[in-house]
Rosetta silent file (secondary structure, phi, psi, omega in degrees, C-alpha in Angstrom):
SEQUENCE: MNRSAGVVAISHEPQGAVISLLRGAGIVVAGSAVVAVCAHVSIPLWFTPVPVTLQPFAVVLLGLLLGPQLAFATMITYLAEGAAGLPVFTPHGLGGMLQLLGPTAGYLLSYPVVAPLVSVLWRRGARSFSRGLIVAGAGSLVTLTMGAAWLGLLKQMPPMTLLNVAVLPFLPGDVLKVVAAAGIATAAARWRRSGH
SCORE:     score description
SCORE:     0.000 S_00000001
   1 L     0.000  -52.373 -177.057  -38.652   12.834   28.279 S_00000001
   2 H   -67.257  -36.782 -179.211  -34.887   13.163   28.750 S_00000001
   3 H   -64.188  -40.056  174.776  -34.622    9.476   29.838 S_00000001
   4 H   -58.042  -46.731 -179.924  -36.401    8.297   26.667 S_00000001
   5 H   -54.883  -43.038  178.895  -34.081   10.497   24.607 S_00000001
   6 H   -70.194  -32.419 -177.652  -31.122    8.870   26.330 S_00000001
   7 H   -71.896  -38.639  179.575  -32.373    5.298   25.786 S_00000001
   8 H   -65.426  -44.999 -179.071  -32.857    6.143   22.122 S_00000001
   9 H   -59.331  -45.518 -176.526  -29.311    7.625   21.863 S_00000001
  10 H   -65.581  -35.045 -164.260  -27.787    4.572   23.622 S_00000001
  11 H   -77.329  -21.384 -172.460  -29.781    2.169   21.426 S_00000001
  12 H   -90.293  -17.969 -176.756  -28.317    3.794   18.184 S_00000001
  13 H   -63.041  -51.364  174.629  -24.642    3.529   19.360 S_00000001
  14 H   -53.994  -42.707  177.427  -24.258   -0.159   18.728 S_00000001
  15 H   -65.227  -39.822  174.053  -25.845    0.168   15.378 S_00000001
  16 H   -61.263  -40.247 -179.802  -23.488    3.037   14.451 S_00000001
  17 H   -63.453  -37.884  175.619  -20.550    0.919   15.581 S_00000001
  18 H   -63.547  -45.232 -169.645  -21.722   -2.054   13.338 S_00000001
  19 H   -73.358  -34.528  178.899  -22.125    0.274   10.369 S_00000001
  20 H   -69.416  -41.325 -177.345  -18.621    1.762   10.949 S_00000001
  21 H   -67.062  -43.650  176.844  -17.026   -1.621   11.296 S_00000001
  22 H   -61.410  -42.546  173.051  -18.729   -2.817    8.027 S_00000001
  23 H   -55.974  -45.598 -179.063  -17.654    0.289    6.319 S_00000001
  24 H   -70.043  -37.181  174.709  -14.098   -0.136    7.378 S_00000001
  25 H   -57.425  -42.718 -178.515  -14.150   -3.820    6.334 S_00000001
  26 H   -65.251  -40.385  176.387  -15.454   -2.886    2.992 S_00000001
  27 H   -59.123  -50.051 -176.307  -12.665   -0.258    2.526 S_00000001
  28 H   -57.795  -48.539 -175.917  -10.061   -2.820    3.569 S_00000001
  29 H   -68.697  -43.685 -179.401  -11.315   -5.499    1.074 S_00000001
  30 H   -64.534  -37.130  176.036  -11.659   -2.938   -1.746 S_00000001
  31 H   -65.571  -42.615  173.923   -8.213   -1.551   -1.021 S_00000001
  32 H   -58.422  -33.808  177.190   -6.717   -5.052   -1.119 S_00000001
  33 H   -72.336  -33.851  178.535   -8.442   -5.650   -4.429 S_00000001
  34 H   -64.476  -47.810  176.500   -6.843   -2.457   -5.852 S_00000001
  35 H   -54.002  -41.483 -176.054   -3.350   -3.760   -4.818 S_00000001
  36 H   -67.852  -43.986  177.074   -4.168   -7.169   -6.454 S_00000001
  37 H   -60.708  -47.134  177.113   -5.248   -5.587   -9.751 S_00000001
  38 H   -56.999  -35.866 -175.245   -2.080   -3.460   -9.750 S_00000001
  39 H   -66.410  -29.342  177.480   -0.082   -6.546   -9.030 S_00000001
  40 H   -79.094   -9.920  168.563   -1.374   -8.012  -12.255 S_00000001
  41 L   -87.525   88.243 -168.177   -0.001   -5.107  -14.336 S_00000001
  42 E  -132.762  136.777 -179.957    3.292   -6.798  -14.351 S_00000001
  43 E  -127.032  113.584 -178.611    6.198   -6.797  -16.682 S_00000001
  44 E   -73.290  142.862  176.900    8.995   -9.462  -16.101 S_00000001
  45 E  -111.320  135.715 -173.560   12.604   -8.261  -16.605 S_00000001
  46 L   -67.817  -20.565 -168.682   15.253  -10.704  -17.921 S_00000001
  47 L  -103.942    1.633 -176.752   17.967   -9.555  -15.723 S_00000001
  48 E  -154.283  143.570  175.737   16.198   -9.701  -12.332 S_00000001
  49 E   -71.497   -3.664 -176.391   13.628  -11.976  -10.482 S_00000001
  50 E   -99.193  115.183  172.769   11.694   -8.809   -9.588 S_00000001
  51 E   -76.012  160.779  172.298    9.053   -7.734  -12.199 S_00000001
  52 E   -84.766  123.734  175.451    7.913   -4.173  -12.742 S_00000001
  53 E  -136.884  168.032  176.153    4.357   -3.873  -11.322 S_00000001
  54 L   -88.807    8.006  179.337    1.967   -1.203  -10.322 S_00000001
  55 H   -58.773  -44.404 -174.884    1.808   -2.443   -6.682 S_00000001
  56 H   -59.513  -38.776  177.111    4.020    0.275   -5.301 S_00000001
  57 H   -55.109  -45.764  174.851    1.692    2.829   -6.799 S_00000001
  58 H   -66.855  -30.890  179.102   -1.293    1.277   -5.076 S_00000001
  59 H   -65.645  -53.718 -175.454    0.517    1.044   -1.701 S_00000001
  60 H   -68.489  -33.405  179.849    1.513    4.717   -1.570 S_00000001
  61 H   -66.722  -42.917 -179.812   -1.774    5.879   -3.003 S_00000001
  62 H   -67.869  -39.102 -179.811   -3.785    3.963   -0.375 S_00000001
  63 H   -64.914  -31.616  175.773   -1.514    5.202    2.323 S_00000001
  64 H   -73.396  -32.253 -176.417   -2.246    8.788    1.175 S_00000001
  65 H   -92.038  -25.849 -176.833   -5.987    8.196    0.965 S_00000001
  66 L  -102.240  157.892  168.314   -6.599    6.042    3.981 S_00000001
  67 L   -65.424  165.422 -178.359   -5.947    6.542    7.710 S_00000001
  68 H   -64.327  -29.824  179.483   -3.047    4.654    9.134 S_00000001
  69 H   -73.171  -42.725  177.627   -5.088    1.907   10.770 S_00000001
  70 H   -70.149  -36.780  178.238   -7.132    1.121    7.531 S_00000001
  71 H   -60.639  -42.904  179.031   -3.914    1.395    5.498 S_00000001
  72 H   -69.258  -42.447 -179.621   -2.210   -1.188    7.700 S_00000001
  73 H   -62.846  -38.779  177.381   -5.245   -3.461    7.722 S_00000001
  74 H   -58.397  -47.709 -174.748   -5.520   -3.249    3.942 S_00000001
  75 H   -73.671  -36.008  174.175   -1.935   -4.447    3.368 S_00000001
  76 H   -65.039  -38.466  175.725   -2.184   -7.181    5.936 S_00000001
  77 H   -64.269  -42.872  179.823   -5.406   -8.373    4.338 S_00000001
  78 H   -63.205  -46.011 -176.476   -3.712   -8.355    0.913 S_00000001
  79 H   -65.720  -42.112 -179.623   -0.727  -10.424    2.145 S_00000001
  80 H   -67.039  -36.207  172.536   -3.076  -12.768    3.957 S_00000001
  81 H   -63.599  -49.156 -179.278   -5.191  -13.282    0.756 S_00000001
  82 H   -64.424  -45.249  177.612   -1.988  -14.072   -1.156 S_00000001
  83 H   -58.981  -29.604  179.450   -0.657  -16.422    1.458 S_00000001
  84 L   -83.607   -1.163  174.875   -3.946  -18.285    1.441 S_00000001
  85 L    96.601    5.501  176.872   -3.516  -18.920   -2.275 S_00000001
  86 L   -74.602  150.947 -175.072   -5.846  -16.364   -3.813 S_00000001
  87 L   -79.511   62.798 -171.914   -4.479  -14.983   -7.126 S_00000001
  88 L  -108.058  -19.217 -178.519   -3.678  -11.509   -5.822 S_00000001
  89 L   -84.188  167.790  174.745    0.200  -11.529   -6.278 S_00000001
  90 L   -54.424  138.212  179.116    1.912  -10.926   -9.612 S_00000001
  91 L   -70.942   -5.211  176.782    1.456  -13.880  -11.972 S_00000001
  92 L   -90.213   16.155 -175.515    5.209  -13.801  -12.526 S_00000001
  93 L  -116.195 -172.956 -177.480    5.992  -14.974   -9.018 S_00000001
  94 L   -77.541  -25.466  177.273    5.910  -18.271   -7.152 S_00000001
  95 L    86.661  144.775  177.751    2.360  -17.739   -5.776 S_00000001
  96 H    66.378 -147.651  177.287    1.016  -18.320   -2.273 S_00000001
  97 H   -60.755  -33.547 -178.320    3.207  -18.615    0.787 S_00000001
  98 H   -59.811  -29.014 -179.879    6.203  -19.176   -1.528 S_00000001
  99 H   -69.231  -31.204  174.492    5.825  -15.610   -2.798 S_00000001
 100 H   -82.599    6.658  177.885    6.302  -14.431    0.776 S_00000001
 101 L  -127.008  -10.809 -177.788    9.580  -16.384    1.053 S_00000001
 102 L   -86.422 -162.159 -169.266   10.926  -15.756   -2.485 S_00000001
 103 L   -66.160  -24.868 -176.706   12.925  -13.185   -4.158 S_00000001
 104 L  -100.693   15.466  179.929   10.207  -10.422   -4.024 S_00000001
 105 H   -58.712  -41.057 -175.092    9.215  -11.075   -0.358 S_00000001
 106 H   -61.993  -43.414  179.967   11.079   -7.967    0.854 S_00000001
 107 H   -62.381  -46.829 -175.731    8.911   -5.674   -1.310 S_00000001
 108 H   -60.449  -44.952 -170.207    5.754   -7.407   -0.355 S_00000001
 109 H   -79.008  -10.460  173.995    6.460   -7.406    3.391 S_00000001
 110 L   -74.852  -18.236 -168.266    7.344   -3.675    3.140 S_00000001
 111 H   -66.180  -42.954  178.142    3.688   -2.856    2.285 S_00000001
 112 H   -73.434   -7.396  172.155    2.232   -2.974    5.853 S_00000001
 113 H   -89.177  -47.477 -170.847    5.119   -0.744    6.910 S_00000001
 114 H   -69.535  -46.408 -174.244    4.985    1.697    3.973 S_00000001
 115 H   -61.140  -53.902  176.781    1.210    2.282    3.759 S_00000001
 116 H   -68.074  -33.457  171.726    0.608    3.500    7.360 S_00000001
 117 H   -49.818  -53.917 -179.867    3.959    5.326    7.278 S_00000001
 118 H   -62.451  -37.427  175.965    2.896    7.319    4.295 S_00000001
 119 H   -62.414  -46.969 -174.473   -0.607    7.920    5.927 S_00000001
 120 H   -66.080  -44.550  176.636    0.859    9.241    9.138 S_00000001
 121 H   -57.583  -43.339 -176.852    3.411   11.545    7.350 S_00000001
 122 H   -63.403  -38.970 -176.347    0.745   12.859    4.972 S_00000001
 123 L   -86.218    6.603  178.092   -1.548   13.801    7.769 S_00000001
 124 L   -98.705   10.277  178.390    1.048   15.705    9.736 S_00000001
 125 L  -163.050 -170.074  179.022    1.233   18.681    7.452 S_00000001
 126 L   -62.831  135.050 -177.210   -0.287   20.567    4.523 S_00000001
 127 L   -91.507   68.275 -174.430   -1.727   18.198    1.967 S_00000001
 128 L  -101.838  164.448  178.182   -0.008   19.839   -0.959 S_00000001
 129 H   -60.328  -42.951 -172.728    1.294   18.224   -4.237 S_00000001
 130 H   -67.103  -40.939  176.810    4.851   18.863   -3.197 S_00000001
 131 H   -66.750  -34.007  177.907    4.442   17.271    0.195 S_00000001
 132 H   -63.326  -33.256  178.623    2.634   14.345   -1.458 S_00000001
 133 H   -63.005  -47.545 -176.651    5.708   13.853   -3.666 S_00000001
 134 H   -67.758  -40.977  179.033    8.024   13.810   -0.686 S_00000001
 135 H   -63.375  -59.257  178.639    5.824   11.509    1.415 S_00000001
 136 H   -59.063  -34.915  173.926    5.070    9.059   -1.341 S_00000001
 137 H   -57.104  -47.818 -176.515    8.773    9.169   -2.462 S_00000001
 138 H   -62.059  -38.585  179.816    9.872    8.290    1.095 S_00000001
 139 H   -63.741  -42.576 -179.680    7.379    5.365    1.077 S_00000001
 140 H   -63.697  -42.588  179.097    8.702    4.148   -2.312 S_00000001
 141 H   -62.793  -36.520  174.493   12.299    4.296   -1.042 S_00000001
 142 H   -56.122  -52.306 -177.777   11.344    2.156    2.000 S_00000001
 143 H   -56.047  -51.106  176.003    9.864   -0.453   -0.328 S_00000001
 144 H   -52.947  -44.624 -178.165   12.971   -0.419   -2.541 S_00000001
 145 H   -63.136  -51.344 -177.430   15.287   -0.717    0.548 S_00000001
 146 H   -56.726  -44.033 -173.829   13.312   -3.526    2.068 S_00000001
 147 H   -67.047  -40.548  179.616   13.060   -5.361   -1.175 S_00000001
 148 H   -70.289  -36.232  176.741   16.739   -5.056   -1.954 S_00000001
 149 H   -55.064  -51.452  178.323   17.767   -6.037    1.586 S_00000001
 150 H   -62.192  -45.207 -177.752   15.769   -9.293    1.361 S_00000001
 151 H   -63.614  -35.706  178.198   16.961  -10.093   -2.055 S_00000001
 152 H   -61.481  -42.861  177.763   20.625   -9.536   -1.011 S_00000001
 153 H   -68.954  -39.086 -175.570   20.242  -11.879    1.923 S_00000001
 154 H   -73.345  -43.904 -176.969   18.466  -14.595   -0.144 S_00000001
 155 H   -93.682   -7.494 -175.864   20.813  -14.361   -3.111 S_00000001
 156 L    52.918   49.961 -175.923   24.023  -13.313   -1.498 S_00000001
 157 L   -88.726  150.519  170.247   24.575  -10.621   -4.145 S_00000001
 158 L   -70.375  149.191  179.612   27.413   -8.072   -3.963 S_00000001
 159 H   -43.065  -53.741  179.772   26.215   -4.529   -3.235 S_00000001
 160 H   -64.579  -36.048  172.656   26.611   -3.165   -6.717 S_00000001
 161 H   -66.035  -39.176  175.628   24.938   -6.082   -8.423 S_00000001
 162 H   -65.955  -32.446 -179.475   21.986   -5.770   -5.947 S_00000001
 163 H   -68.635  -42.912  179.822   21.699   -2.057   -6.719 S_00000001
 164 H   -68.667  -24.130  179.857   21.538   -2.995  -10.434 S_00000001
 165 H  -109.300  -16.668 -173.370   18.903   -5.646  -10.178 S_00000001
 166 H  -119.315   -5.755 -174.141   16.803   -4.504   -7.163 S_00000001
 167 L  -136.230  -61.465 -170.592   16.775   -0.728   -7.105 S_00000001
 168 H   -61.906  -38.828  176.106   18.028    1.180  -10.169 S_00000001
 169 H   -61.210  -22.059 -173.543   15.675   -0.502  -12.726 S_00000001
 170 H   -91.062  -18.615 -171.083   12.683    0.497  -10.698 S_00000001
 171 H   -64.470  -46.823 -179.750   13.457    4.181  -10.048 S_00000001
 172 H   -56.296  -46.544  177.701   12.181    5.705  -13.282 S_00000001
 173 H   -66.889  -40.047  176.931    8.799    3.884  -12.962 S_00000001
 174 H   -64.308  -30.504  172.286    8.579    4.617   -9.285 S_00000001
 175 H   -69.396  -31.386  174.904    8.980    8.315   -9.918 S_00000001
 176 H   -68.754  -40.269  179.157    6.020    8.230  -12.236 S_00000001
 177 H   -66.166  -42.646  175.640    3.971    6.212   -9.679 S_00000001
 178 H   -57.630  -45.276  178.166    4.865    8.695   -6.973 S_00000001
 179 H   -61.153  -44.080 -179.395    3.865   11.714   -9.107 S_00000001
 180 H   -66.115  -42.015  179.692    0.563    9.949   -9.946 S_00000001
 181 H   -63.301  -47.038  179.065   -0.242    9.066   -6.370 S_00000001
 182 H   -59.712  -39.243  178.695    0.633   12.483   -5.154 S_00000001
 183 H   -62.960  -50.838  178.758   -1.526   14.107   -7.829 S_00000001
 184 H   -62.417  -44.897 -176.889   -4.602   11.896   -7.003 S_00000001
 185 H   -65.130  -37.602  178.791   -4.193   12.449   -3.298 S_00000001
 186 H   -68.983  -39.724  176.950   -3.844   16.185   -3.534 S_00000001
 187 H   -56.783  -46.919 -177.756   -7.012   16.325   -5.808 S_00000001
 188 H   -62.269  -48.160  174.441   -8.785   14.176   -3.255 S_00000001
 189 H   -54.224  -40.649  176.362   -7.785   16.475   -0.419 S_00000001
 190 H   -64.780  -43.680 -177.535   -9.051   19.578   -2.331 S_00000001
 191 H   -64.781  -43.374  177.242  -12.348   17.851   -3.082 S_00000001
 192 H   -60.940  -48.645 -178.571  -12.798   17.017    0.623 S_00000001
 193 H   -64.184  -21.722  179.064  -11.954   20.586    1.651 S_00000001
 194 L   -79.944   -0.835  169.966  -14.489   21.979   -0.832 S_00000001
 195 L    98.833   13.541 -176.434  -17.207   20.254    1.261 S_00000001
 196 L   -89.215    0.000    0.000  -18.100   17.244   -0.851 S_00000001
């Protein structure tokens, strides 16, 4: 009796692993689609090669909602889709691999760093709105820093010019994105705690 129960238990393990793998893959693809949709909400600015997009919102939000591994896999998948030529990057960029070498590359390449970083920090303490603001804000600052650093190297801009074209124009919008992401993540955490 015990032996047959053991056999049944063992036979269900591979099936459970496959289901878990498929579920994870589905989350990764869906997450990359969210980033792609947010990339297309894009407004070009005349004084900088970097457009305003909703991508940073999607990145910090997915970092808050997903575990570190899924968050990392989602961002790598997103960049791979773009590099392969799929229309997932902002339409105001160069497209494909050129986008990962152009003026906005630093911002894009920050995503596999920022999403898992936000995820780890968010899971190390109380999932409150104030902590969500701090964690998402830290992630947003990493994106701005990496984006500005790359643009500075590429265009050889002096520091003040770089600050004016790569950081300051995006701060007001990023504050709103951080607030929205923290609010959604906090609501999701409460919903989970309520037993849903």
